[in-house]
C-alpha positions as CSV (number, residue, x, y, z in Angstrom):
1,M,-110.6,-41.9,92.4
2,A,-108.0,-43.8,94.6
3,K,-105.3,-41.9,96.1
4,K,-101.6,-43.5,94.5
5,L,-99.3,-44.3,97.4
6,E,-96.2,-45.7,97.2
7,K,-94.3,-47.9,99.8
8,P,-90.3,-48.5,99.9
9,I,-89.7,-51.7,99.1
10,K,-86.8,-52.1,101.6
11,K,-84.3,-50.2,103.7
12,T,-81.1,-49.8,102.5
13,R,-78.3,-50.8,105.4
14,A,-77.8,-47.2,106.3
15,G,-81.7,-47.1,107.2
16,A,-82.3,-44.7,104.1
17,K,-85.2,-45.8,102.0
18,S,-84.6,-47.5,98.6
19,S,-85.1,-46.0,95.4
20,V,-87.0,-49.1,94.4
21,V,-90.8,-48.6,95.5
22,A,-94.2,-50.5,94.3
23,P,-97.2,-49.4,94.3
24,S,-99.4,-50.1,97.7
25,S,-102.1,-51.9,95.9
26,A,-102.8,-53.5,92.4
27,A,-105.8,-50.8,92.4
28,A,-103.3,-48.0,92.7
29,L,-101.5,-49.3,89.4
30,D,-102.2,-47.0,86.5
31,F,-99.5,-46.8,83.2
32,A,-97.9,-43.7,85.0
33,T,-97.1,-45.6,88.0
34,L,-96.1,-48.4,86.3
35,F,-93.6,-46.4,83.9
36,A,-92.3,-44.8,86.9
37,A,-91.7,-47.9,88.8
38,L,-89.7,-49.6,86.1
39,V,-87.5,-46.8,85.5
40,R,-86.6,-46.4,89.3
41,T,-86.0,-49.9,89.2
42,N,-83.7,-49.8,86.1
43,S,-82.0,-46.9,87.6
44,H,-81.8,-48.9,91.0
45,I,-80.3,-52.2,89.4
46,S,-78.3,-50.3,86.9
47,A,-76.4,-48.7,89.9
48,Q,-76.1,-52.0,91.8
49,T,-74.5,-53.6,88.5
50,T,-72.2,-51.2,88.4
51,K,-70.8,-51.2,91.4
52,A,-70.4,-55.0,91.2
53,V,-68.5,-54.7,88.2
54,N,-66.3,-52.2,89.5
55,V,-65.8,-54.6,92.5
56,G,-65.3,-57.6,89.8
57,L,-62.8,-55.7,87.6
58,T,-60.8,-54.6,90.9
59,L,-60.4,-58.2,91.9
60,R,-59.3,-59.5,88.4
61,N,-57.0,-56.9,87.7
62,W,-55.1,-57.9,91.0
63,L,-55.5,-61.4,90.1
64,F,-53.9,-60.7,87.0
65,G,-51.3,-58.7,88.7
66,C,-50.7,-61.6,91.1
67,Y,-50.3,-64.4,88.7
68,I,-47.7,-61.8,86.7
69,H,-45.5,-61.4,89.4
70,S,-45.8,-64.6,90.4
71,Y,-44.5,-66.0,87.0
72,E,-42.1,-63.4,87.4
73,Q,-40.8,-64.9,90.1
74,S,-40.7,-68.3,89.8
75,G,-42.2,-69.1,86.2
76,T,-40.6,-72.5,84.9
77,D,-40.2,-71.2,81.7
78,R,-39.9,-67.3,82.7
79,A,-36.1,-67.4,81.0
80,A,-38.1,-68.2,77.2
81,Y,-39.7,-64.6,77.6
82,G,-37.7,-62.4,79.6
83,E,-38.4,-58.8,78.5
84,R,-41.3,-59.9,76.2
85,L,-43.1,-61.6,78.8
86,L,-45.6,-58.4,79.3
87,K,-45.9,-57.9,75.3
88,C,-46.3,-61.8,74.3
89,L,-49.2,-61.9,77.0
90,A,-50.9,-58.5,75.9
91,E,-51.0,-60.3,72.2
92,R,-52.4,-63.6,73.4
93,L,-54.8,-62.1,75.8
94,Q,-56.2,-59.4,73.3
95,A,-56.4,-62.2,70.6
96,K,-58.8,-63.9,72.9
97,S,-61.1,-60.4,73.0
98,I,-59.8,-60.0,76.7
99,S,-60.1,-56.2,77.3
100,R,-57.8,-53.7,78.8
101,A,-55.3,-56.1,78.5
102,D,-52.7,-54.1,76.5
103,E,-48.4,-54.4,77.9
104,R,-48.9,-51.4,79.7
105,E,-51.9,-52.3,81.3
106,L,-50.4,-55.3,82.5
107,R,-47.7,-53.6,83.6
108,R,-50.2,-51.5,85.9
109,Y,-52.0,-54.4,86.9
110,R,-48.5,-55.9,88.7
111,Q,-47.8,-52.9,90.2
112,F,-51.6,-53.0,91.7
113,Y,-50.8,-56.0,93.3
114,L,-47.7,-55.2,94.7
115,L,-49.1,-51.7,96.1
116,Y,-52.2,-53.4,97.4
117,P,-51.4,-57.3,98.9
118,Q,-54.1,-56.6,101.4
119,I,-57.0,-57.3,98.7
120,R,-56.3,-60.8,99.2
121,E,-58.6,-60.5,101.8
122,S,-61.4,-59.5,99.5
123,L,-61.6,-62.8,97.4
124,T,-63.8,-64.9,97.8
125,P,-62.8,-68.2,99.3
126,E,-63.2,-69.9,95.8
127,F,-60.1,-68.1,94.5
128,I,-57.7,-69.0,97.1
129,P,-56.7,-72.4,95.8
130,R,-56.2,-71.0,92.4
131,L,-53.6,-68.4,93.5
132,P,-50.3,-69.0,93.2
133,A,-48.1,-69.9,96.0
134,G,-46.2,-66.5,95.8
135,C,-49.7,-64.7,96.1
136,L,-50.4,-66.8,99.2
137,A,-47.4,-65.3,100.9
138,A,-47.8,-63.2,104.3
139,I,-49.5,-59.7,103.1
140,R,-46.8,-56.7,104.0
141,E,-48.2,-53.8,104.4
142,S,-48.6,-51.5,101.6
143,P,-46.0,-48.3,101.0
144,I,-48.9,-46.4,101.1
145,S,-50.1,-47.2,104.0
146,N,-46.5,-47.3,105.9
147,A,-46.2,-43.3,104.4
148,M,-49.6,-42.3,106.6
149,C,-48.4,-43.8,109.8
150,L,-45.8,-41.3,109.8
C-alpha cells in the first residue's frame, strides 16, 4: 500500500506553508484524501474571499463618503436637498437593493472619508478618473494620526 504524502501547492508571502495541499501522486488519491483536499481548498479560498470582500467594502464605503462630501461642498442642485440629502439618498439606494445604505450609514461613510483621506492612495488607477474633484485634493493628515504624534 502506497504511503499518502501531501505536498504544499505553494508558500505564502511570509514563507509559511499554504493550507491548500495536493496529493503527491495520482496513485495516492483516494476518497478520504479527495475529501480532505476539497475541504482545505474551500477553507483557504473562503478566507481569501472574505479578505477581498472586506477590502472591497472598505473602498466602497470610503468612495460613498467621498462622493457625498464632494456633493455637499459643490453639488449643482444641493440646495434642493439640504438637510434631506442623506435621507433621500438612502431611500433611493435601498430601492436599488444596495445594502448598508441607510441614512445613518451614509453619515458614517462621509465621516470615514473625512477621517481617512489617505485611503485614496489604495484605489486602483481605474477609480482615479471617476473621483469628483473634491476627492482629488491633496491628502491631509487625519486627526487620528496627528493625535498619535503628540
